mmCIF file of the N, C-alpha and C atoms, coordinates in Angstrom:
data_MODEL
# 
_entry.id   MODEL 
# 
loop_
_atom_site.group_PDB 
_atom_site.id 
_atom_site.type_symbol 
_atom_site.label_atom_id 
_atom_site.label_alt_id 
_atom_site.label_comp_id 
_atom_site.label_asym_id 
_atom_site.label_entity_id 
_atom_site.label_seq_id 
_atom_site.pdbx_PDB_ins_code 
_atom_site.Cartn_x 
_atom_site.Cartn_y 
_atom_site.Cartn_z 
_atom_site.occupancy 
_atom_site.B_iso_or_equiv 
_atom_site.pdbx_formal_charge 
_atom_site.auth_seq_id 
_atom_site.auth_comp_id 
_atom_site.auth_asym_id 
_atom_site.auth_atom_id 
_atom_site.pdbx_PDB_model_num 
ATOM 1   N N  . MET A 1 1  ? 113.385 24.878 2.604  1.00 0.00 ? 1  MET A N  1 
ATOM 2   C CA . MET A 1 1  ? 113.035 25.740 3.668  1.00 0.00 ? 1  MET A CA 1 
ATOM 3   C C  . MET A 1 1  ? 114.259 26.730 3.919  1.00 0.00 ? 1  MET A C  1 
ATOM 4   N N  . GLN A 1 2  ? 114.042 27.984 4.168  1.00 0.00 ? 2  GLN A N  1 
ATOM 5   C CA . GLN A 1 2  ? 115.117 28.976 4.403  1.00 0.00 ? 2  GLN A CA 1 
ATOM 6   C C  . GLN A 1 2  ? 115.611 28.735 5.791  1.00 0.00 ? 2  GLN A C  1 
ATOM 7   N N  . GLU A 1 3  ? 117.076 28.845 6.054  1.00 0.00 ? 3  GLU A N  1 
ATOM 8   C CA . GLU A 1 3  ? 117.533 28.621 7.289  1.00 0.00 ? 3  GLU A CA 1 
ATOM 9   C C  . GLU A 1 3  ? 117.433 29.897 7.938  1.00 0.00 ? 3  GLU A C  1 
ATOM 10  N N  . LEU A 1 4  ? 117.529 29.938 9.314  1.00 0.00 ? 4  LEU A N  1 
ATOM 11  C CA . LEU A 1 4  ? 117.725 31.256 9.960  1.00 0.00 ? 4  LEU A CA 1 
ATOM 12  C C  . LEU A 1 4  ? 119.065 31.791 9.962  1.00 0.00 ? 4  LEU A C  1 
ATOM 13  N N  . ASN A 1 5  ? 119.168 33.029 10.071 1.00 0.00 ? 5  ASN A N  1 
ATOM 14  C CA . ASN A 1 5  ? 120.298 33.607 10.092 1.00 0.00 ? 5  ASN A CA 1 
ATOM 15  C C  . ASN A 1 5  ? 121.151 33.664 11.224 1.00 0.00 ? 5  ASN A C  1 
ATOM 16  N N  . TYR A 1 6  ? 122.308 33.054 11.370 1.00 0.00 ? 6  TYR A N  1 
ATOM 17  C CA . TYR A 1 6  ? 123.096 32.891 12.559 1.00 0.00 ? 6  TYR A CA 1 
ATOM 18  C C  . TYR A 1 6  ? 124.234 34.090 12.475 1.00 0.00 ? 6  TYR A C  1 
ATOM 19  N N  . ASP A 1 7  ? 124.266 34.995 11.685 1.00 0.00 ? 7  ASP A N  1 
ATOM 20  C CA . ASP A 1 7  ? 125.255 35.977 11.632 1.00 0.00 ? 7  ASP A CA 1 
ATOM 21  C C  . ASP A 1 7  ? 125.085 36.768 13.065 1.00 0.00 ? 7  ASP A C  1 
ATOM 22  N N  . GLU A 1 8  ? 126.183 37.629 13.272 1.00 0.00 ? 8  GLU A N  1 
ATOM 23  C CA . GLU A 1 8  ? 126.055 38.375 14.591 1.00 0.00 ? 8  GLU A CA 1 
ATOM 24  C C  . GLU A 1 8  ? 125.011 39.599 14.385 1.00 0.00 ? 8  GLU A C  1 
ATOM 25  N N  . ASN A 1 9  ? 124.348 39.560 15.498 1.00 0.00 ? 9  ASN A N  1 
ATOM 26  C CA . ASN A 1 9  ? 123.280 40.655 15.605 1.00 0.00 ? 9  ASN A CA 1 
ATOM 27  C C  . ASN A 1 9  ? 123.743 41.807 16.203 1.00 0.00 ? 9  ASN A C  1 
ATOM 28  N N  . SER A 1 10 ? 123.993 42.928 15.203 1.00 0.00 ? 10 SER A N  1 
ATOM 29  C CA . SER A 1 10 ? 124.548 44.226 15.622 1.00 0.00 ? 10 SER A CA 1 
ATOM 30  C C  . SER A 1 10 ? 123.869 44.799 16.839 1.00 0.00 ? 10 SER A C  1 
ATOM 31  N N  . GLU A 1 11 ? 122.466 44.666 17.014 1.00 0.00 ? 11 GLU A N  1 
ATOM 32  C CA . GLU A 1 11 ? 121.775 45.233 18.098 1.00 0.00 ? 11 GLU A CA 1 
ATOM 33  C C  . GLU A 1 11 ? 122.205 44.584 19.540 1.00 0.00 ? 11 GLU A C  1 
ATOM 34  N N  . VAL A 1 12 ? 122.352 43.327 19.398 1.00 0.00 ? 12 VAL A N  1 
ATOM 35  C CA . VAL A 1 12 ? 122.866 42.581 20.617 1.00 0.00 ? 12 VAL A CA 1 
ATOM 36  C C  . VAL A 1 12 ? 124.372 42.991 20.934 1.00 0.00 ? 12 VAL A C  1 
ATOM 37  N N  . LEU A 1 13 ? 125.186 43.048 19.935 1.00 0.00 ? 13 LEU A N  1 
ATOM 38  C CA . LEU A 1 13 ? 126.579 43.455 20.114 1.00 0.00 ? 13 LEU A CA 1 
ATOM 39  C C  . LEU A 1 13 ? 126.805 44.725 20.625 1.00 0.00 ? 13 LEU A C  1 
ATOM 40  N N  . ASN A 1 14 ? 125.859 45.662 20.499 1.00 0.00 ? 14 ASN A N  1 
ATOM 41  C CA . ASN A 1 14 ? 125.990 47.156 20.980 1.00 0.00 ? 14 ASN A CA 1 
ATOM 42  C C  . ASN A 1 14 ? 125.562 47.054 22.562 1.00 0.00 ? 14 ASN A C  1 
ATOM 43  N N  . HIS A 1 15 ? 125.395 46.097 23.118 1.00 0.00 ? 15 HIS A N  1 
ATOM 44  C CA . HIS A 1 15 ? 125.014 46.174 24.598 1.00 0.00 ? 15 HIS A CA 1 
ATOM 45  C C  . HIS A 1 15 ? 126.317 46.117 25.199 1.00 0.00 ? 15 HIS A C  1 
ATOM 46  N N  . LYS A 1 16 ? 126.298 46.585 26.489 1.00 0.00 ? 16 LYS A N  1 
ATOM 47  C CA . LYS A 1 16 ? 127.545 46.477 27.355 1.00 0.00 ? 16 LYS A CA 1 
ATOM 48  C C  . LYS A 1 16 ? 128.015 45.236 27.627 1.00 0.00 ? 16 LYS A C  1 
ATOM 49  N N  . ASP A 1 17 ? 127.144 44.175 27.855 1.00 0.00 ? 17 ASP A N  1 
ATOM 50  C CA . ASP A 1 17 ? 127.402 42.938 28.161 1.00 0.00 ? 17 ASP A CA 1 
ATOM 51  C C  . ASP A 1 17 ? 128.163 42.150 27.069 1.00 0.00 ? 17 ASP A C  1 
ATOM 52  N N  . GLU A 1 18 ? 128.954 41.180 27.509 1.00 0.00 ? 18 GLU A N  1 
ATOM 53  C CA . GLU A 1 18 ? 129.781 40.362 26.488 1.00 0.00 ? 18 GLU A CA 1 
ATOM 54  C C  . GLU A 1 18 ? 128.884 39.322 25.934 1.00 0.00 ? 18 GLU A C  1 
ATOM 55  N N  . VAL A 1 19 ? 129.021 39.116 24.681 1.00 0.00 ? 19 VAL A N  1 
ATOM 56  C CA . VAL A 1 19 ? 128.236 38.082 23.779 1.00 0.00 ? 19 VAL A CA 1 
ATOM 57  C C  . VAL A 1 19 ? 129.049 37.035 23.395 1.00 0.00 ? 19 VAL A C  1 
ATOM 58  N N  . ILE A 1 20 ? 128.502 35.866 23.713 1.00 0.00 ? 20 ILE A N  1 
ATOM 59  C CA . ILE A 1 20 ? 129.254 34.813 23.223 1.00 0.00 ? 20 ILE A CA 1 
ATOM 60  C C  . ILE A 1 20 ? 128.375 33.878 22.316 1.00 0.00 ? 20 ILE A C  1 
ATOM 61  N N  . SER A 1 21 ? 129.023 33.566 21.091 1.00 0.00 ? 21 SER A N  1 
ATOM 62  C CA . SER A 1 21 ? 128.176 32.942 20.187 1.00 0.00 ? 21 SER A CA 1 
ATOM 63  C C  . SER A 1 21 ? 128.519 31.349 20.091 1.00 0.00 ? 21 SER A C  1 
ATOM 64  N N  . PHE A 1 22 ? 127.479 30.625 19.833 1.00 0.00 ? 22 PHE A N  1 
ATOM 65  C CA . PHE A 1 22 ? 127.574 29.139 19.754 1.00 0.00 ? 22 PHE A CA 1 
ATOM 66  C C  . PHE A 1 22 ? 126.670 28.771 18.697 1.00 0.00 ? 22 PHE A C  1 
ATOM 67  N N  . LYS A 1 23 ? 127.044 27.655 18.335 1.00 0.00 ? 23 LYS A N  1 
ATOM 68  C CA . LYS A 1 23 ? 126.154 27.070 17.168 1.00 0.00 ? 23 LYS A CA 1 
ATOM 69  C C  . LYS A 1 23 ? 125.468 25.916 17.749 1.00 0.00 ? 23 LYS A C  1 
ATOM 70  N N  . CYS A 1 24 ? 124.134 25.612 17.381 1.00 0.00 ? 24 CYS A N  1 
ATOM 71  C CA . CYS A 1 24 ? 123.357 24.397 17.952 1.00 0.00 ? 24 CYS A CA 1 
ATOM 72  C C  . CYS A 1 24 ? 122.505 23.899 16.877 1.00 0.00 ? 24 CYS A C  1 
ATOM 73  N N  . GLU A 1 25 ? 122.311 22.593 16.878 1.00 0.00 ? 25 GLU A N  1 
ATOM 74  C CA . GLU A 1 25 ? 121.427 22.069 15.834 1.00 0.00 ? 25 GLU A CA 1 
ATOM 75  C C  . GLU A 1 25 ? 120.064 22.256 16.358 1.00 0.00 ? 25 GLU A C  1 
ATOM 76  N N  . LEU A 1 26 ? 118.958 22.617 15.594 1.00 0.00 ? 26 LEU A N  1 
ATOM 77  C CA . LEU A 1 26 ? 117.774 22.524 15.962 1.00 0.00 ? 26 LEU A CA 1 
ATOM 78  C C  . LEU A 1 26 ? 116.893 21.453 15.196 1.00 0.00 ? 26 LEU A C  1 
ATOM 79  N N  . GLN A 1 27 ? 116.035 20.824 15.962 1.00 0.00 ? 27 GLN A N  1 
ATOM 80  C CA . GLN A 1 27 ? 114.997 19.995 15.120 1.00 0.00 ? 27 GLN A CA 1 
ATOM 81  C C  . GLN A 1 27 ? 114.280 20.804 14.096 1.00 0.00 ? 27 GLN A C  1 
ATOM 82  N N  . GLU A 1 28 ? 113.980 20.228 12.947 1.00 0.00 ? 28 GLU A N  1 
ATOM 83  C CA . GLU A 1 28 ? 113.303 20.945 11.781 1.00 0.00 ? 28 GLU A CA 1 
ATOM 84  C C  . GLU A 1 28 ? 112.110 21.610 12.282 1.00 0.00 ? 28 GLU A C  1 
ATOM 85  N N  . ASN A 1 29 ? 111.176 20.998 13.101 1.00 0.00 ? 29 ASN A N  1 
ATOM 86  C CA . ASN A 1 29 ? 109.942 21.470 13.456 1.00 0.00 ? 29 ASN A CA 1 
ATOM 87  C C  . ASN A 1 29 ? 110.179 22.795 14.374 1.00 0.00 ? 29 ASN A C  1 
ATOM 88  N N  . LEU A 1 30 ? 111.137 22.719 15.213 1.00 0.00 ? 30 LEU A N  1 
ATOM 89  C CA . LEU A 1 30 ? 111.439 23.762 16.179 1.00 0.00 ? 30 LEU A CA 1 
ATOM 90  C C  . LEU A 1 30 ? 111.959 25.013 15.261 1.00 0.00 ? 30 LEU A C  1 
ATOM 91  N N  . GLN A 1 31 ? 112.808 24.773 14.333 1.00 0.00 ? 31 GLN A N  1 
ATOM 92  C CA . GLN A 1 31 ? 113.318 25.849 13.486 1.00 0.00 ? 31 GLN A CA 1 
ATOM 93  C C  . GLN A 1 31 ? 112.209 26.461 12.671 1.00 0.00 ? 31 GLN A C  1 
ATOM 94  N N  . LYS A 1 32 ? 111.369 25.514 12.128 1.00 0.00 ? 32 LYS A N  1 
ATOM 95  C CA . LYS A 1 32 ? 110.221 25.992 11.285 1.00 0.00 ? 32 LYS A CA 1 
ATOM 96  C C  . LYS A 1 32 ? 109.279 26.986 12.251 1.00 0.00 ? 32 LYS A C  1 
ATOM 97  N N  . ALA A 1 33 ? 108.973 26.559 13.416 1.00 0.00 ? 33 ALA A N  1 
ATOM 98  C CA . ALA A 1 33 ? 108.048 27.295 14.334 1.00 0.00 ? 33 ALA A CA 1 
ATOM 99  C C  . ALA A 1 33 ? 108.638 28.713 14.641 1.00 0.00 ? 33 ALA A C  1 
ATOM 100 N N  . MET A 1 34 ? 109.920 28.615 14.942 1.00 0.00 ? 34 MET A N  1 
ATOM 101 C CA . MET A 1 34 ? 110.714 29.919 15.270 1.00 0.00 ? 34 MET A CA 1 
ATOM 102 C C  . MET A 1 34 ? 110.689 30.832 14.055 1.00 0.00 ? 34 MET A C  1 
ATOM 103 N N  . LYS A 1 35 ? 110.852 30.302 12.811 1.00 0.00 ? 35 LYS A N  1 
ATOM 104 C CA . LYS A 1 35 ? 110.971 31.006 11.612 1.00 0.00 ? 35 LYS A CA 1 
ATOM 105 C C  . LYS A 1 35 ? 109.510 31.728 11.392 1.00 0.00 ? 35 LYS A C  1 
ATOM 106 N N  . GLU A 1 36 ? 108.440 30.843 11.509 1.00 0.00 ? 36 GLU A N  1 
ATOM 107 C CA . GLU A 1 36 ? 107.042 31.497 11.398 1.00 0.00 ? 36 GLU A CA 1 
ATOM 108 C C  . GLU A 1 36 ? 106.750 32.420 12.456 1.00 0.00 ? 36 GLU A C  1 
ATOM 109 N N  . PHE A 1 37 ? 107.209 32.313 13.594 1.00 0.00 ? 37 PHE A N  1 
ATOM 110 C CA . PHE A 1 37 ? 107.017 33.139 14.789 1.00 0.00 ? 37 PHE A CA 1 
ATOM 111 C C  . PHE A 1 37 ? 107.670 34.520 14.399 1.00 0.00 ? 37 PHE A C  1 
ATOM 112 N N  . VAL A 1 38 ? 108.861 34.500 13.936 1.00 0.00 ? 38 VAL A N  1 
ATOM 113 C CA . VAL A 1 38 ? 109.752 35.739 13.643 1.00 0.00 ? 38 VAL A CA 1 
ATOM 114 C C  . VAL A 1 38 ? 109.007 36.452 12.490 1.00 0.00 ? 38 VAL A C  1 
ATOM 115 N N  . GLU A 1 39 ? 108.462 35.726 11.555 1.00 0.00 ? 39 GLU A N  1 
ATOM 116 C CA . GLU A 1 39 ? 107.789 36.407 10.370 1.00 0.00 ? 39 GLU A CA 1 
ATOM 117 C C  . GLU A 1 39 ? 106.419 37.128 10.894 1.00 0.00 ? 39 GLU A C  1 
ATOM 118 N N  . GLU A 1 40 ? 105.771 36.509 11.794 1.00 0.00 ? 40 GLU A N  1 
ATOM 119 C CA . GLU A 1 40 ? 104.502 36.967 12.143 1.00 0.00 ? 40 GLU A CA 1 
ATOM 120 C C  . GLU A 1 40 ? 104.843 38.131 13.416 1.00 0.00 ? 40 GLU A C  1 
ATOM 121 N N  . HIS A 1 41 ? 106.017 38.168 13.885 1.00 0.00 ? 41 HIS A N  1 
ATOM 122 C CA . HIS A 1 41 ? 106.305 39.141 15.088 1.00 0.00 ? 41 HIS A CA 1 
ATOM 123 C C  . HIS A 1 41 ? 107.671 39.821 14.555 1.00 0.00 ? 41 HIS A C  1 
ATOM 124 N N  . PRO A 1 42 ? 107.666 40.764 13.795 1.00 0.00 ? 42 PRO A N  1 
ATOM 125 C CA . PRO A 1 42 ? 108.926 41.429 13.430 1.00 0.00 ? 42 PRO A CA 1 
ATOM 126 C C  . PRO A 1 42 ? 109.815 42.014 14.337 1.00 0.00 ? 42 PRO A C  1 
ATOM 127 N N  . ASN A 1 43 ? 109.222 42.341 15.638 1.00 0.00 ? 43 ASN A N  1 
ATOM 128 C CA . ASN A 1 43 ? 110.019 42.803 16.741 1.00 0.00 ? 43 ASN A CA 1 
ATOM 129 C C  . ASN A 1 43 ? 110.869 41.679 17.362 1.00 0.00 ? 43 ASN A C  1 
ATOM 130 N N  . TRP A 1 44 ? 110.625 40.510 17.067 1.00 0.00 ? 44 TRP A N  1 
ATOM 131 C CA . TRP A 1 44 ? 111.586 39.397 17.534 1.00 0.00 ? 44 TRP A CA 1 
ATOM 132 C C  . TRP A 1 44 ? 112.507 38.875 16.466 1.00 0.00 ? 44 TRP A C  1 
ATOM 133 N N  . ASP A 1 45 ? 113.424 38.236 16.887 1.00 0.00 ? 45 ASP A N  1 
ATOM 134 C CA . ASP A 1 45 ? 114.478 37.571 16.099 1.00 0.00 ? 45 ASP A CA 1 
ATOM 135 C C  . ASP A 1 45 ? 114.801 36.261 16.818 1.00 0.00 ? 45 ASP A C  1 
ATOM 136 N N  . GLN A 1 46 ? 115.562 35.539 16.159 1.00 0.00 ? 46 GLN A N  1 
ATOM 137 C CA . GLN A 1 46 ? 115.882 34.237 16.706 1.00 0.00 ? 46 GLN A CA 1 
ATOM 138 C C  . GLN A 1 46 ? 117.029 34.375 18.027 1.00 0.00 ? 46 GLN A C  1 
ATOM 139 N N  . TYR A 1 47 ? 117.601 35.498 18.023 1.00 0.00 ? 47 TYR A N  1 
ATOM 140 C CA . TYR A 1 47 ? 118.520 35.752 19.100 1.00 0.00 ? 47 TYR A CA 1 
ATOM 141 C C  . TYR A 1 47 ? 117.775 36.030 20.584 1.00 0.00 ? 47 TYR A C  1 
ATOM 142 N N  . ARG A 1 48 ? 116.724 36.923 20.168 1.00 0.00 ? 48 ARG A N  1 
ATOM 143 C CA . ARG A 1 48 ? 115.783 37.156 21.214 1.00 0.00 ? 48 ARG A CA 1 
ATOM 144 C C  . ARG A 1 48 ? 115.010 36.074 21.800 1.00 0.00 ? 48 ARG A C  1 
ATOM 145 N N  . ILE A 1 49 ? 114.457 35.312 20.825 1.00 0.00 ? 49 ILE A N  1 
ATOM 146 C CA . ILE A 1 49 ? 113.709 34.084 21.351 1.00 0.00 ? 49 ILE A CA 1 
ATOM 147 C C  . ILE A 1 49 ? 114.617 33.172 22.175 1.00 0.00 ? 49 ILE A C  1 
ATOM 148 N N  . LEU A 1 50 ? 115.843 32.820 21.583 1.00 0.00 ? 50 LEU A N  1 
ATOM 149 C CA . LEU A 1 50 ? 116.652 31.886 22.349 1.00 0.00 ? 50 LEU A CA 1 
ATOM 150 C C  . LEU A 1 50 ? 117.089 32.352 23.693 1.00 0.00 ? 50 LEU A C  1 
ATOM 151 N N  . GLN A 1 51 ? 117.447 33.781 23.777 1.00 0.00 ? 51 GLN A N  1 
ATOM 152 C CA . GLN A 1 51 ? 117.843 34.371 25.066 1.00 0.00 ? 51 GLN A CA 1 
ATOM 153 C C  . GLN A 1 51 ? 116.645 34.289 26.006 1.00 0.00 ? 51 GLN A C  1 
ATOM 154 N N  . ALA A 1 52 ? 115.522 34.552 25.509 1.00 0.00 ? 52 ALA A N  1 
ATOM 155 C CA . ALA A 1 52 ? 114.316 34.528 26.505 1.00 0.00 ? 52 ALA A CA 1 
ATOM 156 C C  . ALA A 1 52 ? 114.024 33.190 26.829 1.00 0.00 ? 52 ALA A C  1 
ATOM 157 N N  . ALA A 1 53 ? 114.366 32.101 26.037 1.00 0.00 ? 53 ALA A N  1 
ATOM 158 C CA . ALA A 1 53 ? 114.004 30.906 26.242 1.00 0.00 ? 53 ALA A CA 1 
ATOM 159 C C  . ALA A 1 53 ? 114.987 30.169 27.372 1.00 0.00 ? 53 ALA A C  1 
ATOM 160 N N  . ILE A 1 54 ? 116.111 30.537 27.192 1.00 0.00 ? 54 ILE A N  1 
ATOM 161 C CA . ILE A 1 54 ? 117.114 29.907 28.103 1.00 0.00 ? 54 ILE A CA 1 
ATOM 162 C C  . ILE A 1 54 ? 117.140 30.594 29.332 1.00 0.00 ? 54 ILE A C  1 
ATOM 163 N N  . ALA A 1 55 ? 116.826 31.951 29.404 1.00 0.00 ? 55 ALA A N  1 
ATOM 164 C CA . ALA A 1 55 ? 116.860 32.665 30.539 1.00 0.00 ? 55 ALA A CA 1 
ATOM 165 C C  . ALA A 1 55 ? 115.507 32.267 31.531 1.00 0.00 ? 55 ALA A C  1 
ATOM 166 N N  . GLY A 1 56 ? 114.430 32.016 30.885 1.00 0.00 ? 56 GLY A N  1 
ATOM 167 C CA . GLY A 1 56 ? 113.108 31.485 31.392 1.00 0.00 ? 56 GLY A CA 1 
ATOM 168 C C  . GLY A 1 56 ? 113.428 30.200 31.849 1.00 0.00 ? 56 GLY A C  1 
ATOM 169 N N  . PHE A 1 57 ? 114.044 29.236 31.153 1.00 0.00 ? 57 PHE A N  1 
ATOM 170 C CA . PHE A 1 57 ? 114.215 27.915 31.649 1.00 0.00 ? 57 PHE A CA 1 
ATOM 171 C C  . PHE A 1 57 ? 115.037 27.913 32.908 1.00 0.00 ? 57 PHE A C  1 
ATOM 172 N N  . LEU A 1 58 ? 116.150 28.758 32.817 1.00 0.00 ? 58 LEU A N  1 
ATOM 173 C CA . LEU A 1 58 ? 116.997 28.811 34.102 1.00 0.00 ? 58 LEU A CA 1 
ATOM 174 C C  . LEU A 1 58 ? 116.226 29.314 35.439 1.00 0.00 ? 58 LEU A C  1 
ATOM 175 N N  . MET A 1 59 ? 115.458 30.314 35.111 1.00 0.00 ? 59 MET A N  1 
ATOM 176 C CA . MET A 1 59 ? 114.683 30.918 36.217 1.00 0.00 ? 59 MET A CA 1 
ATOM 177 C C  . MET A 1 59 ? 113.671 29.883 36.783 1.00 0.00 ? 59 MET A C  1 
ATOM 178 N N  . GLN A 1 60 ? 113.022 29.145 35.853 1.00 0.00 ? 60 GLN A N  1 
ATOM 179 C CA . GLN A 1 60 ? 112.006 28.122 36.303 1.00 0.00 ? 60 GLN A CA 1 
ATOM 180 C C  . GLN A 1 60 ? 112.925 26.988 37.077 1.00 0.00 ? 60 GLN A C  1 
ATOM 181 N N  . LYS A 1 61 ? 113.985 26.818 36.908 1.00 0.00 ? 61 LYS A N  1 
ATOM 182 C CA . LYS A 1 61 ? 114.641 25.695 37.538 1.00 0.00 ? 61 LYS A CA 1 
ATOM 183 C C  . LYS A 1 61 ? 115.471 26.207 38.914 1.00 0.00 ? 61 LYS A C  1 
ATOM 184 N N  . GLY A 1 62 ? 115.057 27.600 39.257 1.00 0.00 ? 62 GLY A N  1 
ATOM 185 C CA . GLY A 1 62 ? 115.560 28.000 40.381 1.00 0.00 ? 62 GLY A CA 1 
ATOM 186 C C  . GLY A 1 62 ? 116.816 28.793 40.436 1.00 0.00 ? 62 GLY A C  1 
ATOM 187 N N  . PHE A 1 63 ? 117.416 29.144 39.474 1.00 0.00 ? 63 PHE A N  1 
ATOM 188 C CA . PHE A 1 63 ? 118.552 29.938 39.234 1.00 0.00 ? 63 PHE A CA 1 
ATOM 189 C C  . PHE A 1 63 ? 118.172 31.308 39.450 1.00 0.00 ? 63 PHE A C  1 
ATOM 190 N N  . GLN A 1 64 ? 118.724 32.023 40.556 1.00 0.00 ? 64 GLN A N  1 
ATOM 191 C CA . GLN A 1 64 ? 118.300 33.317 40.747 1.00 0.00 ? 64 GLN A CA 1 
ATOM 192 C C  . GLN A 1 64 ? 119.448 34.237 40.532 1.00 0.00 ? 64 GLN A C  1 
ATOM 193 N N  . ASN A 1 65 ? 119.342 35.218 39.743 1.00 0.00 ? 65 ASN A N  1 
ATOM 194 C CA . ASN A 1 65 ? 120.303 36.201 39.332 1.00 0.00 ? 65 ASN A CA 1 
ATOM 195 C C  . ASN A 1 65 ? 119.653 37.369 38.799 1.00 0.00 ? 65 ASN A C  1 
ATOM 196 N N  . ARG A 1 66 ? 120.154 38.479 39.347 1.00 0.00 ? 66 ARG A N  1 
ATOM 197 C CA . ARG A 1 66 ? 119.570 39.795 38.915 1.00 0.00 ? 66 ARG A CA 1 
ATOM 198 C C  . ARG A 1 66 ? 119.690 39.983 37.466 1.00 0.00 ? 66 ARG A C  1 
ATOM 199 N N  . ASP A 1 67 ? 120.952 39.694 36.966 1.00 0.00 ? 67 ASP A N  1 
ATOM 200 C CA . ASP A 1 67 ? 121.206 40.086 35.540 1.00 0.00 ? 67 ASP A CA 1 
ATOM 201 C C  . ASP A 1 67 ? 120.384 39.229 34.703 1.00 0.00 ? 67 ASP A C  1 
ATOM 202 N N  . LEU A 1 68 ? 120.295 37.783 35.105 1.00 0.00 ? 68 LEU A N  1 
ATOM 203 C CA . LEU A 1 68 ? 119.452 36.921 34.350 1.00 0.00 ? 68 LEU A CA 1 
ATOM 204 C C  . LEU A 1 68 ? 117.924 37.413 34.199 1.00 0.00 ? 68 LEU A C  1 
ATOM 205 N N  . THR A 1 69 ? 117.414 37.901 35.348 1.00 0.00 ? 69 THR A N  1 
ATOM 206 C CA . THR A 1 69 ? 116.091 38.354 35.308 1.00 0.00 ? 69 THR A CA 1 
ATOM 207 C C  . THR A 1 69 ? 115.848 39.510 34.541 1.00 0.00 ? 69 THR A C  1 
ATOM 208 N N  . ARG A 1 70 ? 116.932 40.499 34.443 1.00 0.00 ? 70 ARG A N  1 
ATOM 209 C CA . ARG A 1 70 ? 116.874 41.569 33.611 1.00 0.00 ? 70 ARG A CA 1 
ATOM 210 C C  . ARG A 1 70 ? 116.801 41.161 32.032 1.00 0.00 ? 70 ARG A C  1 
ATOM 211 N N  . LEU A 1 71 ? 117.657 40.120 31.821 1.00 0.00 ? 71 LEU A N  1 
ATOM 212 C CA . LEU A 1 71 ? 117.815 39.740 30.460 1.00 0.00 ? 71 LEU A CA 1 
ATOM 213 C C  . LEU A 1 71 ? 116.383 39.127 29.977 1.00 0.00 ? 71 LEU A C  1 
ATOM 214 N N  . TYR A 1 72 ? 115.768 38.377 30.907 1.00 0.00 ? 72 TYR A N  1 
ATOM 215 C CA . TYR A 1 72 ? 114.502 37.649 30.579 1.00 0.00 ? 72 TYR A CA 1 
ATOM 216 C C  . TYR A 1 72 ? 113.350 38.647 30.507 1.00 0.00 ? 72 TYR A C  1 
ATOM 217 N N  . ILE A 1 73 ? 113.351 39.637 31.320 1.00 0.00 ? 73 ILE A N  1 
ATOM 218 C CA . ILE A 1 73 ? 112.220 40.599 31.179 1.00 0.00 ? 73 ILE A CA 1 
ATOM 219 C C  . ILE A 1 73 ? 112.511 41.479 30.036 1.00 0.00 ? 73 ILE A C  1 
ATOM 220 N N  . GLY A 1 74 ? 113.863 41.958 29.831 1.00 0.00 ? 74 GLY A N  1 
ATOM 221 C CA . GLY A 1 74 ? 114.284 42.707 28.754 1.00 0.00 ? 74 GLY A CA 1 
ATOM 222 C C  . GLY A 1 74 ? 113.729 42.182 27.288 1.00 0.00 ? 74 GLY A C  1 
ATOM 223 N N  . ASN A 1 75 ? 114.031 40.925 27.315 1.00 0.00 ? 75 ASN A N  1 
ATOM 224 C CA . ASN A 1 75 ? 113.749 40.093 26.093 1.00 0.00 ? 75 ASN A CA 1 
ATOM 225 C C  . ASN A 1 75 ? 112.169 39.990 25.788 1.00 0.00 ? 75 ASN A C  1 
ATOM 226 N N  . MET A 1 76 ? 111.617 39.710 26.940 1.00 0.00 ? 76 MET A N  1 
ATOM 227 C CA . MET A 1 76 ? 110.075 39.347 26.820 1.00 0.00 ? 76 MET A CA 1 
ATOM 228 C C  . MET A 1 76 ? 109.291 40.672 26.506 1.00 0.00 ? 76 MET A C  1 
ATOM 229 N N  . PHE A 1 77 ? 109.708 41.861 27.038 1.00 0.00 ? 77 PHE A N  1 
ATOM 230 C CA . PHE A 1 77 ? 108.948 43.080 26.958 1.00 0.00 ? 77 PHE A CA 1 
ATOM 231 C C  . PHE A 1 77 ? 109.755 44.174 26.166 1.00 0.00 ? 77 PHE A C  1 
ATOM 232 N N  . SER A 1 78 ? 110.710 43.822 25.513 1.00 0.00 ? 78 SER A N  1 
ATOM 233 C CA . SER A 1 78 ? 111.577 44.733 24.667 1.00 0.00 ? 78 SER A CA 1 
ATOM 234 C C  . SER A 1 78 ? 112.049 45.919 25.491 1.00 0.00 ? 78 SER A C  1 
ATOM 235 N N  . MET A 1 79 ? 112.498 45.702 26.644 1.00 0.00 ? 79 MET A N  1 
ATOM 236 C CA . MET A 1 79 ? 113.108 46.806 27.516 1.00 0.00 ? 79 MET A CA 1 
ATOM 237 C C  . MET A 1 79 ? 114.627 46.551 27.559 1.00 0.00 ? 79 MET A C  1 
ATOM 238 N N  . ASN A 1 80 ? 115.241 47.789 27.753 1.00 0.00 ? 80 ASN A N  1 
ATOM 239 C CA . ASN A 1 80 ? 116.677 47.818 27.764 1.00 0.00 ? 80 ASN A CA 1 
ATOM 240 C C  . ASN A 1 80 ? 116.948 48.404 29.216 1.00 0.00 ? 80 ASN A C  1 
ATOM 241 N N  . PHE A 1 81 ? 117.488 47.716 30.023 1.00 0.00 ? 81 PHE A N  1 
ATOM 242 C CA . PHE A 1 81 ? 117.677 48.257 31.464 1.00 0.00 ? 81 PHE A CA 1 
ATOM 243 C C  . PHE A 1 81 ? 119.159 48.772 31.512 1.00 0.00 ? 81 PHE A C  1 
ATOM 244 N N  . LYS A 1 82 ? 119.325 49.848 32.064 1.00 0.00 ? 82 LYS A N  1 
ATOM 245 C CA . LYS A 1 82 ? 120.516 50.588 32.271 1.00 0.00 ? 82 LYS A CA 1 
ATOM 246 C C  . LYS A 1 82 ? 120.881 50.344 33.665 1.00 0.00 ? 82 LYS A C  1 
ATOM 247 N N  . ASP A 1 83 ? 122.210 50.213 33.916 1.00 0.00 ? 83 ASP A N  1 
ATOM 248 C CA . ASP A 1 83 ? 122.726 50.031 35.377 1.00 0.00 ? 83 ASP A CA 1 
ATOM 249 C C  . ASP A 1 83 ? 122.307 51.332 36.242 1.00 0.00 ? 83 ASP A C  1 
# 
């Protein structure tokens, strides 16, 4: 099975916000599902999925922050919010 690309995403790096990279291990089933999703939805990539998932999780747990909300909505609906 082909592994997902963990190289820096130039689209993400062009944003004003600071980007912090980290490595994490994913269960094979999760990686496979994410790979299949990206193949079927070319406007998504693994960076966008993880950002939306983490932001959504934090929002569900009650963390309220305007920047986090913008990140979540921006990732879910392909929007780029300007200040």
